[in-house]
C-alpha positions in Angstrom: 19.8 -16.9 9.0 16.9 -17.9 11.3 16.5 -17.4 15.0 14.3 -18.1 18.3 13.5 -15.5 19.4 10.6 -16.5 21.7 12.9 -16.1 24.8 14.2 -12.4 23.9 13.3 -10.4 26.7 15.1 -7.2 25.6 14.3 -4.2 24.1 17.0 -3.8 21.0 16.6 -6.2 17.8 19.5 -7.6 16.6 20.8 -6.8 12.6 20.8 -10.6 11.9 16.8 -10.9 13.1 16.0 -7.9 11.2 17.6 -9.3 7.8 15.6 -12.5 8.5 12.7 -11.7 9.1 12.4 -9.6 6.0 14.4 -11.9 3.8 11.3 -14.8 4.7 8.8 -12.5 4.1 10.5 -11.5 0.1 11.2 -15.1 -0.3 7.8 -15.8 -0.5 6.1 -14.1 -3.7 2.8 -12.9 -3.2 1.0 -11.0 -6.1 -2.7 -10.2 -5.3 -5.0 -13.4 -5.1 -1.6 -15.6 -3.8 -1.2 -14.0 -0.8 -2.3 -17.7 1.3 1.5 -18.8 0.0 2.5 -16.8 2.8 0.7 -18.5 5.2 3.1 -21.2 6.8 6.1 -18.5 7.0 4.0 -15.7 8.8 2.9 -18.6 11.6 6.9 -19.9 12.0 7.8 -15.6 12.1 5.6 -14.5 13.8 6.1 -17.7 16.4 9.8 -16.7 16.8 9.4 -13.1 17.6 7.2 -14.3 20.5 3.9 -13.0 19.7 1.5 -15.6 21.6 -1.6 -15.3 19.2 -1.4 -15.6 15.4 -4.9 -16.3 12.9 -5.5 -15.4 9.5 -9.5 -14.3 8.8 -11.7 -15.5 6.4 -10.5 -13.3 3.4 -6.9 -14.3 4.4 -5.9 -11.0 6.3 -2.9 -11.9 8.7 -3.1 -10.6 12.1 -0.4 -11.4 15.7 -0.4 -10.1 18.7 0.3 -9.2 22.1 -0.9 -7.6 25.1 -4.3 -8.0 26.4 -5.4 -4.8 28.0 -8.3 -3.2 27.3 -7.3 -0.5 24.2 -6.1 -1.7 21.1 -3.4 0.0 19.3 -2.8 -1.3 15.5 0.2 -1.2 13.1 -0.7 -2.5 9.6 1.0 -3.3 6.4 -0.1 -5.4 3.7 1.9 -8.3 2.4 0.3 -8.1 -1.3 2.7 -6.9 -4.0 2.6 -6.1 -7.3 3.3 -9.0 -10.0 7.0 -9.3 -11.4 8.9 -11.6 -8.7 12.6 -10.3 -8.0 15.4 -12.5 -6.8 15.8 -11.3 -3.1 19.4 -11.1 -1.9 21.5 -9.0 0.8 24.3 -6.8 -0.2 25.2 -3.3 0.3 23.6 -3.4 3.8 20.1 -3.1 1.8 17.8 -6.1 0.9 16.5 -6.6 -2.6 13.4 -8.3 -3.2 9.4 -7.4 -4.7 8.0 -5.9 -1.4 11.3 -4.5 0.1 9.9 -1.4 -0.1 6.0 -1.7 -0.8 5.5 -3.2 2.1 7.2 -5.6 3.5 9.8 -3.7 4.6 7.5 -1.8 7.2 5.3 -4.7 8.0 8.6 -6.6 8.9 9.5 -3.4 11.0 5.7 -3.4 12.9 6.4 -7.4 13.4 10.0 -6.8 15.1 8.9 -4.2 17.0 5.9 -6.3 18.6 8.8 -8.5 19.8 10.3 -5.4 21.2 7.2 -4.1 23.0 6.0 -7.6 24.2 6.8 -7.4 27.7 6.0 -3.7 28.0 2.6 -3.6 27.6 -0.1 -2.9 30.5 -2.9 -1.0 29.5 -3.3 -2.7 25.9 -3.4 -5.1 23.0 -0.9 -4.6 20.4 -2.2 -6.2 16.8 -0.3 -6.2 13.9 -1.6 -6.9 10.3 -0.7 -7.5 7.1 -3.4 -7.4 5.1 -4.1 -9.3 1.5 -5.3 -7.0 -1.8 -3.7 -4.2 -1.3 -2.3 -3.6 -4.7 -5.7 -4.8 -5.8 -9.5 -3.8 -4.7 -8.1 -3.6 -1.2 -10.3 -6.5 -0.1 -8.2 -6.8 3.3 -8.8 -3.3 4.3 -12.8 -3.1 3.3 -13.4 -6.1 5.4 -11.4 -5.2 8.8 -14.7 -2.0 7.7 -17.1 -4.3 7.0 -16.4 -6.1 10.6 -16.3 -2.6 12.4 -13.1 -3.7 13.8 -12.3 -1.7 17.2 -8.6 0.4 17.3 -7.9 3.3 19.6 -5.4 4.2 16.9 -3.8 2.6 13.9 -0.7 3.4 11.9 -0.2 2.1 8.6 2.9 0.6 6.8 4.0 1.8 3.5 7.8 3.7 2.4 7.3 7.5 4.1 11.3 7.5 4.1 11.3 6.5 7.4 10.5 10.1 9.2 7.6 10.7 7.0 4.4 10.9 8.9 1.8 10.7 6.2 -2.0 12.4 6.9 -3.8 12.6 3.3 -3.3 10.4 0.3 -5.4 11.2 -2.7 -8.0 9.3 -4.4 -7.8 7.0 -7.1 -9.9 5.3 -10.1 -9.3 2.7 -12.4 -11.5 2.6 -15.9 -11.3 0.0 -18.4 -11.9 1.5 -22.2 -12.9 -0.4 -25.3 -13.9 0.7 -28.4 -15.0 -1.0 -32.1 -14.3 0.1 -35.2 -15.1 -0.9 -38.9 -11.4 -1.3 -38.9 -10.2 -1.7 -42.3 -6.4 -2.0 -45.0 -3.7 0.2 -43.6 -3.3 0.9 -47.4 -6.3 3.4 -47.3 -6.6 4.7 -43.4 -8.7 7.7 -45.1 -11.7 5.2 -45.6 -11.4 2.8 -42.5 -12.0 3.0 -38.9 -9.4 3.1 -36.8 -10.6 1.1 -32.5 -7.5 2.4 -31.4 -7.8 6.1 -32.6 -10.8 6.3 -31.0 -9.2 4.4 -28.0 -6.5 7.1 -27.9 -8.9 10.2 -28.9 -10.1 9.6 -25.2 -6.8 9.3 -23.8 -6.0 12.5 -25.2 -9.0 14.0 -23.8 -8.2 12.6 -20.4 -4.4 13.4 -20.2 -5.8 17.0 -21.2 -8.3 17.5 -18.6 -6.5 16.1 -15.7 -2.7 16.6 -16.7 -1.5 17.4 -13.0 2.2 17.6 -12.2 1.6 18.3 -8.3 0.3 16.7 -5.3 -2.3 19.4 -5.3 -3.7 18.6 -9.0 -5.3 15.4 -10.4 -2.9 13.1 -12.2 -3.7 10.2 -15.2 -1.7 7.8 -16.6 -2.4 5.1 -19.3 -1.2 1.8 -18.0 -2.4 -0.7 -20.5 -3.3 -0.9 -24.0 -4.0 -4.0 -26.7 -4.6 -3.7 -30.5 -4.2 -5.0 -33.2 -3.1 -8.4 -34.6 -1.3 -7.5 -37.7 0.9 -4.4 -39.0 -1.3 -4.6 -42.6 -4.6 -4.6 -40.9 -6.7 -1.5 -39.2 -7.6 -2.6 -35.8 -11.3 -3.2 -35.7 -11.8 -3.0 -31.7 -9.2 -1.9 -29.0 -9.0 -1.3 -24.9 -6.8 0.0 -22.4 -7.0 1.2 -18.7 -6.3 4.7 -17.4 -5.7 5.7 -13.5 -6.5 8.3 -12.3 -5.4 10.0 -8.8 -6.9 13.1 -7.3 -6.8 15.1 -3.7 -9.4 16.1 -1.7 -11.4 18.3 -2.1 -11.9 16.5 -5.5 -14.8 13.7 -5.7 -15.0 10.9 -7.8 -18.4 11.7 -8.7 -17.2 14.7 -11.0 -14.4 13.0 -12.3 -16.5 10.4 -13.4 -19.2 12.2 -14.5 -16.1 13.5 -17.3 -15.1 10.4 -18.1 -18.1 9.6 -19.0 -18.4 12.9 -21.6 -15.5 12.3 -23.0 -15.7 8.1 -23.4 -19.1 9.3 -25.2 -17.7 12.2 -27.8 -14.9 9.6 -28.8 -17.0 6.8 -29.0 -15.7 4.4 -26.3 -17.3 2.2 -23.4 -15.9 2.7 -19.8 -16.3 0.0 -17.1 -15.5 1.4 -13.6 -13.1 -1.3 -12.2 -12.3 0.4 -8.9 -12.6 3.7 -6.6 -11.1 5.1 -3.7 -11.7 8.2 -2.1 -9.3 10.5 -0.9 -8.0 10.5 2.3 -7.0 14.0 4.5 -6.8 13.4 8.4 -6.3 16.3 11.2 -2.7 16.8 12.1 -3.3 16.7 15.7 -5.1 13.4 15.7 -3.9 10.8 18.1 -1.8 8.5 15.7 -0.1 11.4 13.9 1.0 13.2 18.1 2.0 9.8 19.1 4.3 9.3 16.3 5.9 12.6 16.6 6.7 12.2 20.0 8.2 8.9 19.2 10.1 10.1 17.0 11.6 13.0 19.1 12.1 10.8 22.0 14.4 9.0 19.6 16.0 12.1 18.4 15.0 11.9 15.0 12.9 14.6 13.4 9.3 14.2 12.0 8.1 15.7 8.6 4.4 15.4 8.0 3.9 14.3 4.5 0.9 14.0 1.3 1.2 10.7 -0.6 0.6 11.3 -3.8 -1.1 7.4 -4.0 -3.4 5.4 -2.3 -3.3 3.1 0.5 -5.2 1.5 3.1 -5.2 4.2 5.0 -8.0 5.9 2.1 -10.4 2.8 3.7 -9.7 1.8 7.2 -10.0 5.9 7.8 -13.8 4.4 8.3 -12.4 2.6 11.1 -10.8 5.1 13.7 -9.9 8.9 12.5 -6.5 8.3 14.9 -4.6 7.2 11.8 -1.6 8.0 10.3 0.8 6.3 7.8 4.6 5.7 8.5 7.4 3.4 7.4 10.9 3.0 6.1 11.9 2.9 1.9 11.8 4.9 -0.7 8.4 5.4 -2.6 10.2 6.1 -5.5 11.9 2.5 -5.6 8.0 0.8 -5.5 6.7 -1.6 -7.8 10.4 -0.7 -9.7 12.7 -3.5 -10.4 15.1 -2.1 -8.2 13.2 -2.4 -4.8 15.7 -2.5 -2.5 15.3 -1.3 1.6 18.6 -0.5 3.6 18.4 -2.6 7.0 19.5 0.2 9.0 16.2 1.7 8.1 14.0 -1.4 9.1 16.0 -1.4 12.6 15.1 2.5 12.9 11.7 2.4 11.9 11.2 -0.6 14.5 12.4 1.4 17.2 10.0 3.8 15.7 7.3 2.3 15.8 7.5 0.5 19.6 8.0 3.5 20.9 4.7 4.7 19.0 3.0 1.9 20.9 4.8 2.0 24.0 3.5 6.0 24.1 -0.1 5.0 23.3 0.3 2.1 26.3 0.5 4.5 28.6 -1.8 7.1 27.2 -5.4 8.0 29.0 
């Protein structure tokens, strides 16, 4: 399915090329910490698509650029996926595989868009980036902020149903919880002490306090639980993980304060794994407006959305306030074994991204 694209000057991308690009990305399994596996494939894909500059930074982020103007437009997605390898296949107009939705599908559309606009840029440089560790601690995005990356605007490639433009994401708190107890024999639970019950008591407090069901509410999830080694023995140790998502104007400080109180009341210890604050951008920022204009020009109807999860946008807003997220794919399929994306959506997203980049290139 591979095709040499270095000599192509068309503003259109073929269905074959779109499919081959995504399949090549998906065939390399890249959970957090193993993104280096993609290096050879990244350089090959970008070379075939006509990118003149291709590189990788010290934390493992991947980059490719076209154009040499003073302004810099960035299209950013991530190359890591949640653990759990899936068989890659093409069937019924869809591409299946781990990362098809989150977020190698959006990333492939961004790479295609760069190929489409490479000969049309007059005033700006386009950088397409595939960051590492988005599904982990966000090391890739944090590295760009630390290095004070210069970008006039950024679009984050995340699944928004192709025509959704995300202007806000909720924040995230991940904690590990542990408990110790005397344990005991299951035949006499009334004189024993259970570590797992301590953990579950803490979870009960958290879920009652943060049992939201909408974007505007704080939600919580018990994501791991480990305890016990025998059916007739009450466990003397237990551990688990809790993830909490919260919108603006909630802050991590107030939520963590409550978690500490719940832990003390239940006899547990909590350890903070990661904290990401929520992000809300101005609906009139340059990235959001240019995406809307790009879609309207292509006769698509844009819609503004708020995302219940988090993304690298939460971190990269520190680099520029002119930022929004947009990409192909059904977000309800992300992190599931049914992960798949429509090839037509990849092609549509590539057109939107390319029109967006052209819009930014011609703007003052």
